[in-house]
N, C-alpha and C positions, 0 to 999 in steps of 0.2 A: 540174731541174724535169721531172716525168714528162709525156710527150707524150700527148695524147688520140688514141686510135686510131680510124681510119676503117675500118669492116668492111663488106665486101660479102657479103650473104647470098644463097645459091643454093638456092632451094626446088625440090626434084626430085620429080616425080610421074610414075610409069610410065617412068622413065629419061630424062625430059625436064625441063629447067629451065622453070619456069612463073612467071608473074606471079600472085600470090595476092590475092584480094579478099575480106576478111572471113572468111578460112579456109573459103570456101564456093564461090567461082568461081575457075577457073584458066585462064589464057591461055598457050598454049605460046610459049616463047622460042627454045629450041634445045638443042644438045648440051651436057652439063655440061663436057666437056673443053674445048670452045671458050670457054665462059663463064669457066672457071678461067684459061685462057691470056689472055683479054682483060683480066680484072681485074689479073692480074700485070703485064701490059705497060703498063697505065695508072696504076700507082702506088698500088694499094690497100695498106693496112697488114696486113690479115688477111682470110682467106676462111672463111666458115662454110657448110658444105654440109649440108642437111637433107633426108633421104629420107623424105618424109611417108607413103609407102605401106608402108614396111617393117613398122611395128608393126601396122597394119591387116591386113596379109597374114601376120602371125605368122612372119616370116622374119628372118634375120640380115642385117646390112649386106652390101652387095655389095663384098666385099673386093677382088676383082680390079679393079673399077672405081676404087676408092680408090687402088690402086697406080698405075693409069694416070694419074689426075688429079694425084697428088702428084709425078709425074716433071716436070711443067711448072710446079709451084707453088713459088715461091721465097719465099713469105711463110708465116707460120703458118697451118695448115689445121686447122679444127675440123670434126668429122663427127658427125652425129646421125641417129637413125632405126634402130629395130630392135635396139638394144643391150640385152641382157637379162642378161648375166652377165660375169664377169671375163675369160673367154676372148675375148669379143667385143671388149672394151677392149684386151686384149693384142694381138690380131690387127690391129686398126685402127692402133695405134701402130706395129706391125711393118711394116705396109704404107704408112706415110707420114703418118698423122694426127699432129698435134702435141697436139691436145686432143680429148676426146669430149664430146658434148652429150647430157645425160640429161634426159628429160622424164617419161615415164610412171613410171619407177622412183622418182620423188619420192614417189609415193603407194603404189606396189605393192611396191617393194623398195629402200627408201632405204639399206639396209645396203650396197648396191653402191657408193654414193658413198663411204662410209667405207673399204671394201676397195680401191676404185680409187685413192683418195687415198693410202692407206698404201703401196700397191705402186708407184705411178707418180708420186706427188707431187700435191698439191692443185692445182698450176698446170695439170694435165692435165684437171681435172674441171670442166665447166661445167654448172650447173643451169639448165635452160631452163624458164621459167614463162610460159605463155600466159594472159593475163588478160582478163576481160570485165567491164565495168561492169554491176552488177545493180541499183543504185539510186544516188542522189546520194551521192558520196564513198565508195561501197562497191563493192568489186570481189571477184570470185571467180576462182580459178585453175582452168583446164580442161586436160585431157589429150586424147589421141587426136585430134589436129588440131582442137582446140577443141570437140569433140563431147561430152566427158565431164566433168561438173562434179566437183570434188574435195571441196567443202565447206570448203576452206581459203581464207583471204584471201591474196593474193599476198605481202604483207609477212610474214605468218606462215609461209608455205611457204619463202620465201627465208631467213628466220632459221633454220628447221629444217635446210635444206640446208647453210647455213654451219656450223652446229653439228656436222653429220655429216661435214664435211671438204671441201665444195665450194670451189673456188678463185675462181669467178666466177659471177655470175648473168646470164643472158641473158633480158631482160624484153621480152615482145612484147605489144602491145595488139591484141586481136582486133578490137575496134571500129574502130581506126584503120587496120588492115591494108588497104592499097590505097585508102584514103579520100582521100589527098593533103591531109589537114587538119593534118598535123604530129603530133609525138609527144603522147601523153597525159601532160602534165607533172604533173598531180596524182597519177596512178598512179606515176610515176617517183619523186616525192618520198616517197610512202608507203613504197616499197620501200627507197629509199636510207636513210631514217631508221631502218630496222629492221636493217640489216646494216653490217658494216665491210669486207667484201670488195668487189672491183671489180664495178660494175654496167654491163652493156652494154644499150643500149636500141634497140628496133626497132619500126617500125610507123607509117606515115602520112606519110613524108617526101615533099615535093614541091618544096622550094626549099632552097638552102643555109642560109637563115636558120633553118630548122627544126633543123638540126644544132646551130647556135649556141645556140638556146634550151635544148637539153638539156645542152650543155657548160657553160652558165652555172649549171646546177643542181649541177655537180660530178661528172657521170658519168665513168667511166674510158674508155668507148668509145661511139661512136655507129655504128649499123648501119642498113643499108637493103638492100632487095631490088629491088623494082620500079624504084626511082629510077635504078639503075645500068644498066638494060637499054636497048639500042638506041642509046645516045649515047656515042660513043667518048671524048668530052671530059669526061664527067660527073665522074670522080674528080678530075681536075686542076682542074676548075671549082670543085668543092666545097672542095678544099684551098686554092686561091687565095683564095676568099671568106673562109674561116675564118682563114687565115693573116693576112689584113689586119686581123682583129679580135682574134686571140688567138695568141700566140707558142707555145702548147703543141701546135700542130698540126704534124706532120712533113710537109715538102714538099721532097723531094730531087730532083725532076725538073728538068732544065734548062729545060723548056718550062712556063711558068706563065702565069697571067692577072694578073700584078702590074699595078697601076695601071689595072685595068679597072673598069667598073661593071657591075652585074648588074640585068637587067630583071625584070619581073613574073614571068616563068617561070624565073628563075634562069640565064638565058643571059648569057654574058659578051660585052662589046663595048667599043669605044672610049668614052671619057668623053663625047665629044660626040654619040655615037649613042644613048645610053640616058639615061633621066631619073630612074630609081629606083635607090637604093642602100640596102643594109642594110634592106630592106623586110621587115616582119613582117605576116603575114596568115594566115588560117585555111583559105581555100578558093579555088580558081580553077575556074570552071565548065568542064566538059569541052569545051564547044563552042569555046573559044578556044585549046585546046591543039593 
């Protein structure tokens, strides 16, 4: 049975890992090298690093930085931002990336997906789709960090990427980004129904139960960015929570939260210390966090 992957996303702006809110506000976290090292040490399955300035600045990825990050990265590393041609893909893989994440090229140069998959294998090509709800049950894909509408529905663009050779879809909800309301399950279902390749979902996680909601839809991987910052135990907490509900989650660490219960904020404790388990909810007011 295939395991569901837990992926840590590092959003990098001006060389700093940031917390993103609706693709509009950014709060500094720290150095990417430290964030990569931290996620490695606490048991993440994969890391995705997205340089959101690269395309806006019309520059290539920072290859030397990727080489440094990959030295301490012992899990698959996906890299996105500023990739415009096959040489960018080749150099990223040479400097330690296991996969490349392509967003703008889905509408500007989708042939790059086909060429990249042919040369390096479709397992190396991740099509990134940032989606915004534009009316009830209707979504549109955006590029340029959520600023540029594409005219495509996310499901339509995902299918197009699959046909051109993408090996995975990274689906991010702009509306849920930083909201702490959980994944947009309706958006996820629309895209999953359109493709046969693995779908990774991101945007809105605030509690381990949010991961489980997406896993129950059948996604191949669940990802989060803001959720994993500042809390050293967050990866192990999530995996322990999910492992208690679903054996498809990989938990190799000797240190776990087995037999614990999880409170309103997703914090683990002794059974007698907490009263809420497997809780599902949409929002926790900021003032109690």
